[in-house]
TORPA-897692 format. One line per 5 residues: number of its first residue (from 1); for each residue x, y, z of N, C-alpha, C. Coordinates in Angstrom, 1 decimal. Each point is the difference from the previous one (the first is absolute). Layout:
<pts>
NUM> X,Y,Z,X,Y,Z,X,Y,Z | ...
</pts>
This chain:
<pts>
1> -41.9,-16.4,63.0,0.5,1.0,-1.7,-1.6,1.1,1.1 | 1.0,0.9,-0.5,-0.8,1.5,0.3,0.3,0.7,-0.8 | -1.0,0.7,0.0,-0.9,0.7,-1.1,-0.4,2.1,0.7 | 0.8,0.7,-1.0,-0.3,1.3,0.4,0.2,1.0,-1.3 | -1.2,0.6,0.8,-0.9,0.9,-1.4,0.1,1.2,1.1
6> 0.8,1.2,-1.3,0.1,1.6,0.7,0.3,-0.1,-1.3 | -1.3,1.7,0.1,0.5,1.9,-0.2,1.0,0.2,0.5 | 0.7,0.2,-0.9,1.0,0.8,0.2,0.5,1.3,0.2 | -0.6,0.7,-0.9,0.1,1.7,0.3,0.4,0.5,-0.8 | 1.1,-0.9,-0.8,0.8,0.7,-0.6,0.6,-0.5,0.4
11> 0.7,0.0,1.3,1.1,-0.2,0.8,0.5,1.0,0.4 | -1.0,1.1,0.4,-0.2,1.7,1.0,0.4,-0.7,1.6 | -0.5,-1.4,0.2,1.3,0.0,1.9,1.1,-1.2,-0.8 | 0.3,0.0,-0.7,1.2,-0.6,-0.5,0.5,-0.4,1.1 | 1.1,0.8,0.6,1.0,-0.1,1.7,-0.9,-1.6,1.0
16> -1.3,0.1,-0.2,-0.7,-0.7,0.8,-0.7,-0.9,-0.3 | 0.5,-0.3,-2.0,-0.5,-0.7,-0.4,0.9,-1.1,-0.2 | 1.1,0.2,0.0,1.1,-0.5,0.0,0.5,-1.0,1.1 | -0.2,0.7,1.0,0.4,0.0,1.2,-1.5,-2.0,0.2 | -1.0,0.7,0.0,-1.1,-1.2,0.0,0.2,-1.4,-1.3
21> 0.9,0.4,-1.5,-0.2,-0.7,-0.4,0.9,-1.4,0.3 | 1.1,1.2,0.9,1.0,-0.7,0.8,-0.6,-1.7,0.4 | -0.9,-0.3,0.4,-0.3,-0.5,1.0,-1.7,-0.7,-0.3 | -0.3,0.5,-0.9,-1.9,-0.3,-0.4,0.7,-1.7,-0.2 | 0.6,-0.8,-0.6,-0.5,-1.3,-0.1,-0.7,0.2,-1.5
26> 0.3,0.4,-0.4,-1.1,-0.9,-1.3,0.5,-0.4,-1.1 | -1.4,-0.6,0.3,0.6,-2.0,-1.7,-0.4,0.9,-0.7 | -0.6,0.8,-0.2,-0.6,1.1,-1.0,-0.4,1.0,0.3 | -0.1,1.1,-0.4,-0.1,1.6,0.1,-0.7,0.3,-0.7 | -1.2,0.5,-0.4,-1.0,0.9,-0.6,0.8,1.3,0.2
31> -0.4,1.4,-1.5,0.7,1.3,1.0,-1.0,0.7,-1.1 | -1.1,0.9,0.3,0.5,0.9,-0.8,0.2,1.6,0.4 | -0.6,0.8,-1.5,0.9,0.6,0.2,1.0,0.3,0.1 | 0.9,-0.5,-1.5,1.2,-0.6,0.2,0.9,1.4,-1.2 | 1.1,0.8,0.2,0.6,0.2,-1.5,0.9,-0.4,-0.3
36> 0.9,0.7,-0.7,0.8,-0.7,-1.2,0.6,1.3,-0.8 | 0.8,0.8,-0.3,0.4,1.2,0.2,1.2,-0.3,-0.7 | 0.4,-0.3,-2.0,1.2,-0.3,-0.5,1.0,0.7,0.8 | -0.5,1.0,-0.5,0.9,1.7,0.2,0.7,0.6,1.6 | -0.3,-0.4,0.8,0.0,0.7,1.5,-0.2,-1.2,1.3
41> 1.2,0.6,0.9,-0.3,-0.8,0.8,-0.7,1.4,1.5 | 0.4,-1.1,0.9,-0.7,0.6,1.6,-1.5,0.5,-0.3 | 0.2,0.9,0.1,-1.3,0.5,0.6,-0.6,0.6,-1.6 | -1.6,0.4,0.4,-0.3,0.4,-1.0,-1.5,1.1,0.4 | -0.5,0.6,-1.2,-1.4,-0.1,0.8,-1.2,0.3,-1.0
46> -1.2,-0.4,0.6,-0.8,-0.5,-1.2,-1.4,1.6,0.2 | 0.3,-0.1,-1.0,-1.5,0.6,-0.3,-1.5,-0.2,-0.5 | -1.5,0.4,0.0,-0.6,0.2,-0.3,-1.1,1.2,0.6 | -1.5,-0.2,-0.9,-0.1,1.7,0.4,-1.0,-0.5,1.5 | 0.1,-1.0,1.1,-0.5,-0.5,1.2,1.6,0.7,0.8
51> 1.0,-0.7,0.2,1.0,-0.3,0.7,1.5,-0.2,-0.5 | 1.0,1.0,1.2,1.2,-0.3,-1.0,0.7,-1.0,1.6 | 1.3,-0.5,-1.1,-0.3,-1.9,1.9,2.6,0.0,-0.9 | 0.5,-0.4,0.8,0.8,0.0,0.1,0.0,-1.9,-0.7 | 0.6,-0.6,-0.5,-0.1,-0.7,-0.3,1.4,-1.0,-0.4
56> 0.7,-1.0,-0.4,1.3,-0.5,0.0,-0.7,-0.2,-1.7 | 1.6,0.3,-0.5,0.5,0.0,-1.5,-0.6,-1.2,-0.7 | 0.5,-1.1,0.9,0.4,-1.1,-0.6,-0.1,-1.0,1.5 | -1.6,0.0,0.5,0.1,-0.7,0.8,0.3,-2.4,-0.2 | -0.6,0.2,-1.4,0.0,-1.3,-0.7,1.5,-0.3,0.5
61> 1.2,1.1,-0.1,1.2,-0.9,0.1,0.4,0.5,1.3 | -0.9,0.7,0.6,0.3,0.5,1.4,-0.1,-1.6,0.5 | -1.6,-1.3,0.2,-0.1,-0.3,0.3,1.2,-0.9,0.1 | -0.1,-0.4,-0.9,1.1,-1.3,-1.2,1.2,-0.3,-0.1 | 0.4,0.9,1.2,1.3,0.3,1.0,-0.5,-0.5,1.2
66> -1.2,0.1,0.7,-0.3,-0.2,1.4,0.5,-1.3,0.3 | -0.7,-1.2,-1.7,-0.9,-0.8,-0.3,1.1,-1.4,-0.8 | 1.6,0.2,0.1,0.3,-0.8,-1.3,-0.3,-1.6,0.2 | -0.8,-0.8,0.3,-0.6,-1.0,-0.2,-1.6,0.0,-0.5 | -0.5,1.4,0.0,-1.2,-0.4,-0.6,0.4,0.1,-2.0
71> -1.2,-0.1,-0.8,-0.3,0.7,-1.0,-0.2,0.8,-0.2 | -0.4,1.4,-0.1,-0.3,1.2,-0.3,-0.8,-0.1,-0.9 | -1.6,-0.2,-0.6,-0.3,0.4,-0.4,-1.2,0.8,-0.3 | 0.2,1.5,-1.4,-0.9,1.0,0.0,-0.6,0.0,-1.1 | -1.3,0.7,-0.2,-0.9,0.0,-0.7,-0.8,1.2,0.1
76> 0.8,1.0,-1.3,-0.1,1.1,0.0,-1.6,0.7,0.0 | -0.3,0.7,0.6,-1.7,0.9,-0.8,-0.2,0.8,-1.2 | 0.9,1.4,0.7,0.3,1.2,-0.3,1.5,0.1,0.0 | 0.1,1.1,-1.0,0.9,1.2,0.4,0.2,1.6,0.3 | 0.2,0.6,0.5,0.1,1.6,0.2,1.0,0.5,0.0
81> 0.0,1.3,0.5,1.5,0.9,0.4,-0.3,0.1,2.0 | 1.9,-0.2,0.3,-0.4,0.7,0.9,1.5,0.5,0.2 | 0.0,1.1,1.0,1.8,0.9,0.0,0.7,-0.4,1.3 | 1.2,-0.2,-0.2,0.9,-0.4,0.8,0.4,1.4,0.9 | 0.8,-0.1,1.0,0.1,1.0,1.5,0.7,0.9,-1.5
86> 0.8,0.3,-0.6,0.5,1.2,-0.7,-1.5,0.9,-0.9 | -0.6,-0.7,0.0,-1.3,-0.2,-1.0,-0.1,-0.2,-1.1 | 1.4,-0.7,-0.2,-0.4,-0.7,-1.4,-1.3,-1.1,-0.9 | -0.5,0.3,-0.7,-1.2,-0.8,-0.4,0.2,-1.5,-0.6 | -0.4,-1.3,0.4,0.4,-1.5,-0.8,-1.1,-0.3,-0.2
91> -0.2,-0.9,-0.5,-1.5,-1.0,-0.2,0.5,-1.3,0.9 | -1.1,-0.3,0.3,-0.2,-1.7,1.3,-0.9,-0.1,-0.7 | 0.6,-1.5,0.6,-0.9,-1.4,-0.4,-0.8,-0.2,1.3 | -1.3,-0.1,0.2,-0.7,-0.2,0.9,-0.6,-1.5,0.1 | 0.0,-0.7,0.8,-1.1,-1.3,-0.2,0.4,-0.7,1.5
96> 0.0,-1.2,0.2,-0.5,-1.1,0.8,1.5,-1.3,0.1 | 0.5,0.0,1.2,1.0,-1.4,-0.8,-0.7,-1.6,1.2 | 0.9,-0.3,-0.4,-0.5,-1.6,0.6,1.7,-0.4,0.7 | 0.7,-0.6,1.2,1.3,0.0,0.3,-0.7,-1.4,0.6 | 0.5,-1.3,-0.9,-0.5,-1.5,0.2,1.7,-0.9,0.8
101> -0.5,-0.2,0.4,1.9,-0.6,1.3,-0.4,-0.6,-1.3 | 1.9,-0.1,-0.7,0.6,-0.6,-0.2,-0.2,-1.9,0.7 | 0.1,-0.2,1.4,-0.2,-1.7,-0.5,-1.4,-0.5,-0.1 | -0.6,1.0,-0.6,-1.3,-0.7,-0.7,-0.2,0.3,-1.4 | -0.1,-1.8,-0.5,0.1,0.0,-1.6,-1.1,0.8,0.0
106> 0.7,1.0,-0.6,-1.3,0.9,-1.8,-0.9,0.0,-0.5 | -1.0,-0.4,-0.1,-0.5,-1.4,-1.3,-1.1,1.0,-0.8 | 0.2,1.2,0.3,-1.2,0.6,-0.3,0.2,1.8,-0.4 | 0.2,0.5,-1.1,-0.6,1.6,-0.2,-0.5,0.5,-1.3 | -1.1,1.0,1.5,-0.6,1.0,-1.3,-0.8,1.0,0.4
111> 0.2,1.1,-0.8,-0.9,0.6,0.2,-0.8,0.8,-1.0 | -1.0,1.0,1.0,-1.2,0.8,-1.2,-0.3,0.5,0.3 | -0.8,1.3,-0.7,0.0,1.4,0.5,-2.3,-0.5,0.4 | 0.3,0.8,0.7,-1.4,-0.5,0.6,-1.3,1.3,0.0 | 0.9,1.3,-0.2,-0.3,0.4,-0.4,0.6,1.5,-0.6
116> 0.0,0.3,-1.6,0.5,1.1,-0.6,0.9,-1.3,-1.2 | 1.3,0.9,-0.2,0.5,-0.2,-0.5,1.3,0.7,0.0 | 1.5,-0.3,0.0,1.4,0.4,0.2,-0.6,1.0,-1.1 | 0.6,1.8,0.5,-0.3,1.2,0.1,1.1,1.0,0.7 | 0.7,0.1,-1.6,1.1,1.6,1.0,-0.8,1.0,0.3
121> -0.2,0.5,1.0,-0.4,1.6,0.1,1.2,0.6,0.6 | 0.0,1.6,-1.3,-0.1,1.1,0.5,0.6,0.4,1.6 | -1.5,0.0,0.5,0.1,0.4,0.8,-1.1,-0.8,1.6 | 0.2,-0.5,0.5,-0.9,-1.6,0.6,-1.3,0.7,0.8 | -0.9,-0.8,-0.6,-1.5,0.9,0.6,-0.2,-0.8,0.8
126> -0.8,0.0,1.0,-0.9,0.2,1.1,-0.6,-1.5,0.1 | -0.5,0.4,-0.6,-0.7,-1.8,-0.5,-0.1,-0.6,-1.2 | -0.4,-1.1,0.1,-0.4,-0.8,-1.1,1.3,-0.4,-0.9 | 0.8,-0.1,0.9,1.5,-0.9,-1.2,0.0,-1.5,0.2 | 0.6,-0.4,-1.4,0.2,-1.3,0.1,0.0,-1.5,1.3
131> -0.2,-1.0,-0.3,-0.4,-0.5,1.4,1.2,-1.5,-0.8 | 1.1,-0.5,1.2,-0.5,-1.4,-1.4,0.4,-1.1,1.9 | -0.2,-1.1,-0.7,0.4,-0.6,1.7,1.5,-1.2,-0.1 | 0.1,-0.6,0.8,1.2,-1.3,-0.8,-0.4,-1.4,1.0 | 0.7,-0.4,-0.3,-0.6,-1.7,0.4,1.2,-1.1,-0.4
136> 0.3,-0.4,1.1,1.1,-0.5,0.0,-0.8,-1.7,0.9 | 0.6,-1.3,-0.7,-0.3,-1.0,0.5,1.4,-1.2,0.6 | 0.0,-0.6,0.8,1.3,0.0,0.5,-0.6,-1.6,0.9 | 1.1,-0.5,0.6,0.3,-1.7,0.5,0.2,0.2,1.5 | -0.8,0.2,0.5,0.3,0.1,1.6,0.7,-1.9,0.8
141> 1.1,0.0,-0.3,0.7,-0.7,-0.2,-0.2,-1.9,1.7 | -0.5,1.5,1.3,-0.2,-0.5,1.0,-1.4,-0.5,0.0 | -0.4,0.7,-0.8,-1.9,-1.0,0.3,-0.5,-0.7,-1.4 | 1.5,0.0,-1.2,-0.5,-1.0,-1.4,-1.6,0.3,-0.3 | 0.2,1.7,0.0,-0.8,1.1,-0.5,0.4,0.8,-1.4
146> -1.4,0.3,-0.5,0.0,1.2,-1.4,-0.1,0.8,0.7 | 0.1,1.5,0.0,-0.8,1.2,1.0,0.8,0.9,-1.3 | -1.6,0.7,-0.2,0.3,1.4,-0.9,-0.9,0.6,-0.3 | 1.4,0.7,0.5,-0.4,1.9,0.5,-0.1,0.6,-0.4 | -1.6,0.9,0.2,0.0,1.3,-1.4,0.2,1.3,0.7
151> 0.5,1.3,-0.7,0.5,1.2,0.5,-1.0,1.0,-0.6 | -0.5,0.3,0.9,-1.6,1.6,-1.0,0.8,1.2,1.2 | 0.2,1.0,-1.2,-0.3,1.4,0.4,-1.0,0.7,-0.5 | -1.3,0.0,0.7,-1.1,0.2,-0.6,-0.4,1.4,-0.7 | -1.5,0.8,-0.9,0.4,0.9,-0.4,-0.6,1.3,1.1
156> 0.4,0.8,0.0,0.7,1.0,1.2,-1.1,1.2,-0.8 | -1.2,0.1,0.4,-0.8,1.4,-0.4,0.0,0.9,0.7 | 0.2,1.2,0.1,0.0,1.3,0.6,-1.7,-0.3,0.5 | -0.6,0.0,-0.1,-1.7,0.2,0.2,-0.4,-1.4,1.2 | 1.0,-0.5,0.7,0.1,-1.2,0.4,0.3,-1.7,0.0
161> -0.6,-0.7,0.6,0.0,-1.4,-0.3,-1.2,-0.6,-0.2 | -0.8,1.2,-0.2,-1.3,-1.0,0.2,0.3,-1.3,-1.7 | -1.2,-0.5,-0.1,-0.3,-0.7,-0.9,-0.3,0.7,-2.0 | 0.8,-0.4,-0.7,-0.4,0.7,-0.6,0.0,-1.0,-1.7 | -0.7,0.0,-1.2,0.3,-0.5,-1.0,1.6,-1.0,-0.3
166> 1.0,1.1,0.2,1.2,0.5,-0.2,0.9,-1.1,1.0 | -0.6,-0.1,1.1,0.0,-1.2,1.4,0.3,-1.2,-0.1 | -1.3,-0.4,-1.0,-0.5,-1.0,-0.1,0.3,-1.0,-0.9 | 0.0,1.4,-1.2,1.4,-1.0,-1.0,1.3,-0.1,0.3 | 0.1,0.2,0.6,1.1,-0.2,0.6,0.6,-1.3,0.8
171> -0.8,0.4,1.3,-0.9,-1.8,0.5,0.2,-1.1,-0.7 | -1.0,0.1,-1.8,-0.3,-1.1,-1.0,2.0,0.0,-0.3 | 0.2,0.8,-0.8,1.4,0.2,0.2,1.0,-1.1,0.2 | 0.2,0.1,1.6,0.6,-0.5,1.2,0.5,-0.6,0.4 | -1.9,-1.0,-0.8,-1.2,-1.4,0.6,1.3,-1.0,-1.4
176> -0.7,1.0,-0.8,1.1,-0.6,-1.7,1.3,-0.6,0.1 | 0.8,1.5,0.8,1.6,-1.2,-0.1,0.4,-1.3,1.5 | -1.0,0.4,0.7,0.3,-0.7,1.3,-0.6,-1.6,-0.6 | -0.6,-0.3,-0.8,-1.0,-0.4,-0.7,1.1,-0.9,-1.4 | 1.4,0.8,-0.6,0.1,-0.2,-1.2,1.6,-1.5,1.0
181> 0.0,1.4,0.9,1.8,-0.6,0.8,-0.2,-1.1,1.1 | -1.1,-0.1,0.9,0.3,-1.0,1.0,-0.9,-0.6,-0.9 | 0.6,-2.2,0.4,-0.5,-1.0,-0.3,-0.4,-1.1,1.8 | -0.5,-0.4,-0.7,-2.2,-0.5,0.5,1.0,-1.5,1.8 | 0.1,1.1,0.6,0.6,-0.8,0.9,1.0,0.7,1.4
186> 0.2,1.9,-1.1,0.7,0.2,0.5,-0.5,0.3,1.5 | 0.4,1.6,0.2,0.3,0.7,1.3,-0.4,0.9,-0.9 | -0.6,1.1,0.6,0.1,1.7,-1.0,-0.3,1.1,1.4 | 0.4,1.4,-0.5,0.2,1.1,0.8,0.2,0.1,-0.5 | -0.8,1.6,-0.4,-0.4,0.5,-0.3,-0.2,1.5,1.2
191> 1.2,1.2,-0.1,0.0,1.4,0.4,0.8,0.7,-0.3 | -0.1,1.2,0.9,0.3,1.5,-1.0,-0.8,1.4,0.6 | 0.4,0.1,-0.3,-1.0,1.6,0.2,-0.9,0.4,-1.3 | -0.3,-0.9,0.9,-1.8,0.0,-0.9,-1.4,1.4,-1.0 | 0.7,1.0,1.2,0.0,1.2,0.2,-2.2,0.2,0.3
196> -0.6,-1.5,-0.2,-1.3,0.2,1.0,-0.2,-0.1,1.6 | -1.6,0.0,-0.4,-0.6,-0.4,1.4,-0.4,-1.2,0.2 | -0.3,-0.7,1.4,-0.5,-0.9,0.3,-1.0,-0.7,-1.1 | -0.5,1.0,0.3,-1.2,-0.8,-0.8,-0.4,-0.2,-1.5 | 1.4,0.4,-0.9,0.2,0.2,-1.5,-0.4,-1.3,-0.6
201> -0.6,0.1,-1.2,-0.6,-1.3,-1.5,2.1,-0.6,0.4 | 0.3,0.9,0.2,1.4,-1.0,-0.3,-0.1,-1.5,1.1 | -0.5,-0.5,0.9,-0.3,-0.3,0.7,0.1,-0.9,-0.6 | -1.4,0.6,-0.5,-1.2,-1.7,0.0,0.7,-0.5,-1.6 | 0.4,1.1,-1.0,1.1,-0.8,-1.0,1.0,-0.7,-0.3
206> 0.3,0.2,2.1,1.0,-1.1,0.4,-0.3,-1.4,0.4 | -1.1,0.2,0.4,-0.6,-0.9,1.0,-0.2,-1.3,-1.5 | -0.2,0.7,-1.2,-0.5,-1.2,-0.5,1.2,-0.8,-0.5 | 1.4,0.6,0.5,1.0,-0.6,0.0,0.3,-1.7,0.8 | -0.7,0.5,1.1,0.2,-0.9,1.5,0.9,0.7,0.4
211> 0.0,1.5,0.3,1.0,0.8,0.7,-1.1,0.8,1.1 | 1.2,0.1,1.5,-0.2,0.5,1.0,0.3,0.9,0.2 | -0.6,1.0,0.7,1.0,1.2,0.7,-0.4,0.2,1.1 | 1.1,-0.7,0.3,0.9,0.9,1.4,0.2,1.3,1.0 | -0.5,0.9,-1.1,0.2,1.5,1.0,-1.5,0.6,-0.3
216> -1.2,-0.3,-0.2,-1.4,-0.1,0.7,-0.3,1.9,0.1 | 0.7,0.6,1.1,-0.6,1.2,0.0,0.9,0.7,0.9 | 1.5,-0.5,0.0,0.6,0.7,0.4,1.3,0.8,0.1 | 0.6,0.4,0.8,0.3,1.1,-0.3,1.6,0.2,-0.8 | 0.2,0.3,-1.3,1.6,0.1,-0.5,0.2,0.7,-0.4
221> 0.2,1.5,0.6,0.7,1.0,-0.4,0.9,0.0,1.8 | 1.3,0.6,-0.6,0.4,0.7,1.1,-0.1,1.4,0.6 | 0.9,0.5,1.1,-0.7,1.3,0.5,1.0,0.9,-1.5 | 0.8,0.1,-0.4,-0.1,0.5,-1.2,-1.1,0.1,-0.9 | -0.4,-0.7,-0.4,-2.1,0.9,-0.7,-0.1,0.0,0.9
226> -0.9,1.9,-0.2,-0.7,1.0,0.4,-1.7,-0.3,0.2 | -0.1,-1.0,-1.2,-1.7,-0.1,-0.5,-0.8,-0.9,0.9 | -1.6,0.3,0.2,-0.2,-0.5,0.0,-0.4,-1.7,0.5 | -0.1,-0.3,-1.9,0.0,-1.2,-0.3,1.0,-0.7,0.3 | 0.4,-1.4,0.7,0.7,-0.2,0.4,0.4,-1.9,-0.6
231> -0.8,-0.3,-1.6,0.2,-1.2,-0.6,0.3,0.0,-1.3 | 1.2,-0.3,0.0,0.9,-0.1,-1.9,0.0,-0.9,0.3 | 0.7,-1.2,0.6,1.2,-1.0,-0.5,-1.0,-1.6,0.8 | -0.2,-0.8,-0.6,-0.1,-1.5,-0.2,0.5,-1.1,0.1 | -0.5,-0.9,-0.1,0.8,-0.9,-0.2,-1.1,-1.8,0.2
236> 0.1,-0.7,-1.0,-0.9,-1.0,-0.6,0.4,-1.1,0.4 | -0.8,-1.3,0.6,0.9,-1.6,-0.1,-0.7,-0.7,-0.5 | 0.2,-0.5,-1.2,-1.0,-1.2,-0.1,-0.3,-1.4,1.4 | 1.0,0.1,0.1,-0.4,-1.2,1.2,0.1,0.6,1.3 | -1.4,0.7,0.9,0.9,0.3,1.3,0.5,-0.7,1.7
241> -0.1,-1.7,-0.6,0.5,-1.1,0.7,1.4,0.4,-0.4 | 0.8,0.3,-0.6,1.2,0.1,-0.3,0.9,1.8,1.0 | -0.5,-0.1,0.3,0.6,1.3,0.7,-0.6,-0.1,1.5 | 1.8,0.4,0.0,0.9,-0.5,1.9,-0.6,1.3,0.3 | 0.5,1.5,-0.7,-0.3,1.3,0.4,0.5,0.6,-0.9
246> -1.8,1.0,0.6,0.4,1.1,-0.7,-0.1,1.7,1.0 | 0.1,0.5,-0.2,1.1,1.6,0.2,-0.2,0.9,-0.8 | -0.7,1.4,0.9,-0.3,1.3,-0.8,1.4,0.5,0.7 | 0.9,-0.1,-0.4,1.5,0.9,0.5,-0.6,1.4,1.0 | 0.3,0.1,0.9,-0.3,1.8,0.4,0.9,0.4,0.2
251> 1.1,-1.0,0.5,1.6,0.6,0.1,0.8,-0.5,-0.2 | 1.6,0.0,-0.5,0.2,1.6,-0.3,-1.3,0.6,-1.1 | 0.4,1.2,-0.4,-0.1,0.7,-0.6,0.4,0.4,-1.3 | -0.2,-0.6,-1.5,0.9,0.3,-0.8,-0.4,0.7,-1.2 | -1.2,-0.4,-0.1,-0.4,0.8,-0.9,-1.8,1.1,0.4
256> -0.5,0.2,-0.6,-1.2,0.5,0.3,-1.3,-1.4,0.0 | 0.5,-0.9,-0.4,-0.7,-0.7,0.0,0.3,-1.2,0.5 | -1.0,-0.7,1.2,1.0,-1.4,0.5,0.0,-0.7,-0.2 | 1.0,-1.2,-0.5,0.6,-1.1,-0.2,-1.0,-1.0,-0.1 | -0.4,-0.9,-1.0,-1.0,-1.1,0.4,1.0,-1.0,0.3
261> 0.2,-1.4,1.1,1.0,-1.0,-0.1,-0.7,-1.0,0.3 | -0.1,-0.9,-1.1,-0.9,-1.8,0.5,0.9,-0.5,0.0 | 0.3,-1.1,0.5,0.7,-1.3,0.5,-0.8,-0.8,-0.6 | 0.8,-1.0,-0.5,-1.2,-1.8,0.0,0.7,-0.9,0.2 | -0.7,-0.5,0.4,-0.3,-1.3,0.7,1.0,-0.9,-0.9
266> 1.6,-1.3,0.8,0.1,-0.5,-1.0,-0.7,-1.9,-0.2
</pts>
């Protein structure tokens, strides 16, 4: 069974992303920074006080079309304005999505806010936006086990990725979601763009659930990311002995984040 996590950057590199998705062979694909704009298609532009970025209007629909044999589940964290190529304004839903292969019985789904609550913005703020996590529980038939996979996009703070009271509260709410969806004996994977540093208190909280971080201090950003701090994405498992292979994908580049690829033992 293969589990992949990637911050998709709103689909800013969609052509490269689409080619890679066609060959990545994910059984469970966890994407962060996923867009859905009901009134627009193609390309839009996102802006806040710090950035102006191209995005797919409906990355959720784009990926669903590329992965027709997966359930596409979407959890919206907040909503705000984007502009299409003619300069018209549309309201975009923003969140994270998990795509689970239809060959895997999907026996549990749950989402919860780990920071704040759903908001509709007149203009996107540069930080402090609400964050949700999305959990799925599947039955891995070849291995005869249940696997719980939790997808997270952590709080962004313009001041940096150091621990804050808000990030500690986020970790505790995340731990509560994990505990509420997994059952005794489940192999558990928690992954995503945590937006924290390797020594964060987040990992102490998750270690309390028996989760081990596989990324540690590795670089998880691509050449598209110019800042010096190269830590963002993480993947944790409840049983390291179940890991057949783990890779932080350097190439191809499909985002400003590297994909995290986990293959489990059968």
